[in-house]
Steps between C-alpha positions, in 0.01 A plus 500: 500500500627411151307794361685732738835354400415541132408866550822556693729341243320648202537849642872452557597327176268652242731789414817682592484684831580831335172474310292364785585763760256780558537818697232628736574865575269509802651192662853579373605144428542247223326167466479220244147600396200698620414349840135591450486233228602225743206260543636340817650759740693229684748499212594862560755388759698333223453758224518843663844594631440854623767594753278713722513282808863385498498138611121489516253450220364787294210725590310355204551156649325626810211617284475143373517346843152342494598224257849443632407509867202277430743235377711539812188464714423170331853388571462589870163321517378733776318831504734797534462864407652632180662777702692252715598292199602800290726622780704182468481451124540858380638719776754313710860498386731202470669583831170537684373164380830329574491632856145380558598155373785466748409721797203350683478793741476749214249276325289473815481879527416544133242220509295693754389735224509273195297181452736359237799536729292340776475198269876510458538499875284190541617313189875464457468316167291783355747755634789318337344420162311824439781706648765334285304573183440863596868550576589352163243718323628814670855427382378437147295817503799712600690375197197529271460866590852581386514671165161663539673838527600552140700811588731306729742289296656354815169353620508178301385148568773268626499194274702300751242571769217408267673170421543440873132572563402270212702213647368570850143516374526171315635327810217649708248390235628142515489496879164674549200269528221759500371564145425868565854575615653280229322706236624821661858378493450396137384849404806654661739262322337566161512871573874483577563317172314772312703776663818312403362505142513121480184446302574134428530442874169678557328254267674192637428605858136552411483148357666363810289682757170487313501191276211435264197348667556674835277764648 
């Protein structure tokens, strides 16, 4: 885990963003560095901010789903298909997930065709904890995607929203007991600090969330 964090921070802080961006004419988007060089595809969710899917994650994130979804499978501790898991992680919008969290009838119907949602139906704690993180991540992703259209000067990241997400994420981190979800919240908080260009905060948050001697 510490190796992943090191790769993440090193890629963000090593140089100015104007020198670290690259342009892929075929994919028509910018990224911090060539995604093909990423040793662990799980990290793509935090480094690639292509706006192709709106509130969802990027198409390249889907290509890297094996590693990311494998981690989610370990968190669930049961055997589920990647298709069912990807539908929830990558495809569903904030509003869709929020409805399934609150509307048991809608969840019951959706669970008939999705094993992960069937787990949600039978496990209220899982539905609450996993759902809350996914809702938080979807909100963060919407803000992270802003500014990816360099021709649109009005499409800029909202620093007030990023600060709000940072505060919300830290509170969720403190409250969450599951290590997997805590680490996910930590990534989002560090990411928000980076987008606010608060590099000192990025380093201090890293030390707080991943102190020396922890795995």
